C-alpha positions as a printed NumPy array, in Angstrom:
array([[ 23.675,  -1.238,  -3.266],
       [ 22.609,   2.206,  -1.989],
       [ 20.321,   0.785,   0.728],
       [ 23.325,  -0.864,   2.433],
       [ 24.829,   2.486,   3.465],
       [ 24.696,   3.255,   7.195],
       [ 25.176,   6.799,   8.544],
       [ 24.525,   8.654,  11.767],
       [ 21.513,  10.97 ,  11.85 ],
       [ 23.624,  14.151,  11.834],
       [ 25.645,  12.954,   8.811],
       [ 22.597,  11.921,   6.779],
       [ 22.409,  15.169,   4.797],
       [ 26.068,  15.046,   3.783],
       [ 25.845,  11.351,   2.836],
       [ 22.735,  11.957,   0.732],
       [ 24.35 ,  14.944,  -0.981],
       [ 27.434,  12.856,  -1.821],
       [ 25.304,  10.032,  -3.193],
       [ 23.246,  12.388,  -5.368],
       [ 26.405,  14.117,  -6.559],
       [ 27.915,  10.824,  -7.71 ],
       [ 24.687,   9.893,  -9.498],
       [ 24.65 ,  13.298, -11.2  ],
       [ 28.21 ,  12.8  , -12.424],
       [ 27.309,   9.403, -13.882],
       [ 24.284,  10.837, -15.663],
       [ 26.356,  13.736, -17.027],
       [ 28.907,  11.252, -18.398],
       [ 26.178,   9.07 , -19.917],
       [ 24.245,  11.807, -21.682],
       [ 26.628,  12.716, -24.521],
       [ 27.181,   9.123, -25.738],
       [ 23.437,   8.478, -25.42 ],
       [ 22.654,  11.603, -27.47 ],
       [ 25.204,  10.579, -30.129],
       [ 23.707,   7.073, -30.413],
       [ 20.2  ,   8.51 , -30.582],
       [ 21.341,  10.925, -33.298],
       [ 22.694,   8.083, -35.428],
       [ 19.476,   6.161, -34.92 ],
       [ 17.312,   9.172, -35.797],
       [ 19.279,   9.766, -38.987],
       [ 19.06 ,   6.116, -40.067],
       [ 15.336,   5.871, -39.3  ],
       [ 14.611,   9.189, -41.014],
       [ 16.569,   8.205, -44.115],
       [ 15.008,   4.739, -44.264],
       [ 11.459,   6.121, -44.214],
       [ 12.042,   9.27 , -46.272],
       [ 10.222,   9.606, -49.593],
       [ 12.526,   8.399, -52.348],
       [ 12.406,   9.847, -55.792],
       [ 16.045,  10.607, -56.513],
       [ 17.574,   9.823, -53.119],
       [ 18.907,  13.36 , -52.832],
       [ 16.616,  14.227, -49.91 ],
       [ 17.546,  11.151, -47.864],
       [ 21.23 ,  11.79 , -48.522],
       [ 20.897,  15.366, -47.256],
       [ 19.742,  14.318, -43.765],
       [ 22.328,  14.856, -41.051],
       [ 22.612,  15.547, -37.334],
       [ 24.923,  17.395, -34.989],
       [ 25.478,  17.003, -31.262],
       [ 25.954,  20.264, -29.363],
       [ 26.555,  21.243, -25.774],
       [ 28.301,  19.643, -22.834],
       [ 27.269,  17.494, -19.907],
       [ 23.554,  17.705, -19.092],
       [ 23.123,  20.512, -21.674],
       [ 23.983,  18.19 , -24.558],
       [ 21.415,  18.068, -27.344],
       [ 21.1  ,  16.861, -30.917],
       [ 19.77 ,  18.694, -33.942],
       [ 18.76 ,  16.821, -37.083],
       [ 17.719,  18.185, -40.436],
       [ 18.478,  18.594, -44.088],
       [ 21.427,  20.903, -44.679],
       [ 20.983,  21.288, -48.424],
       [ 17.166,  21.142, -48.556],
       [ 16.089,  22.886, -45.308],
       [ 12.421,  23.566, -46.144],
       [ 11.671,  20.21 , -47.742],
       [ 11.315,  18.038, -44.603],
       [  8.357,  20.073, -43.36 ],
       [  6.619,  19.978, -46.755],
       [  7.098,  16.238, -47.093],
       [  6.026,  15.514, -43.501],
       [  2.92 ,  17.751, -43.462],
       [  1.947,  17.977, -47.116],
       [  1.7  ,  21.044, -49.328],
       [ -0.432,  22.841, -51.885],
       [  0.368,  22.597, -55.569],
       [  0.469,  25.401, -58.102],
       [ -2.598,  24.012, -59.881],
       [ -4.723,  24.195, -56.736],
       [ -4.368,  20.628, -55.513],
       [ -2.809,  19.271, -52.363],
       [ -0.048,  16.713, -51.937],
       [ -0.613,  14.744, -48.72 ],
       [  2.276,  14.464, -46.316],
       [  4.184,  11.298, -45.563],
       [  4.992,  11.069, -41.869],
       [  8.612,   9.974, -41.612],
       [ 10.299,  12.403, -39.195],
       [  8.043,  11.93 , -36.152],
       [  8.471,   8.112, -36.071],
       [ 12.251,   8.504, -36.362],
       [ 12.237,  10.983, -33.474],
       [ 10.142,   8.638, -31.357],
       [ 12.571,   5.744, -31.882],
       [ 15.578,   7.967, -31.127],
       [ 14.018,   9.373, -27.941],
       [ 13.178,   5.885, -26.687],
       [ 16.753,   4.755, -27.378],
       [ 18.166,   7.808, -25.572],
       [ 15.996,   7.249, -22.506],
       [ 16.916,   3.553, -22.422],
       [ 20.655,   4.289, -22.613],
       [ 20.503,   6.878, -19.818],
       [ 18.397,   4.532, -17.662],
       [ 20.97 ,   1.765, -18.128],
       [ 23.804,   4.12 , -17.141],
       [ 21.967,   5.192, -14.001],
       [ 21.214,   1.57 , -13.093],
       [ 24.906,   0.673, -13.513],
       [ 25.885,   3.631, -11.335],
       [ 23.462,   2.659,  -8.596],
       [ 24.722,  -0.942,  -8.64 ],
       [ 28.296,   0.326,  -8.273],
       [ 27.437,   2.42 ,  -5.209]])
């Protein structure tokens, strides 16, 4: 455990820098797999709660993971129907003057995915700290 480390006063800065560096490396290694898992979860949740008329919209939902290390991020959306998610989530006007209310299905999927991502990174950091 990190509290069991003993150093002289003049070496404290170097020891702390080394410890933080190792933790940073562990977090960098944990981020990409955590983002990929969160992306899969977001896609599944989004598809499961998407409005279903023909199934074409739900089938069009996909995600990509971009970047490296701590710059890794995930983008989700509909490749073939790019404007539809916003209209379905927020609602839209009709030609005859009415309004179709939105069905919130993207925000809950994002919330679940973010919670999963944070949990996976927290677990990786905890494992790293136990190993030190």
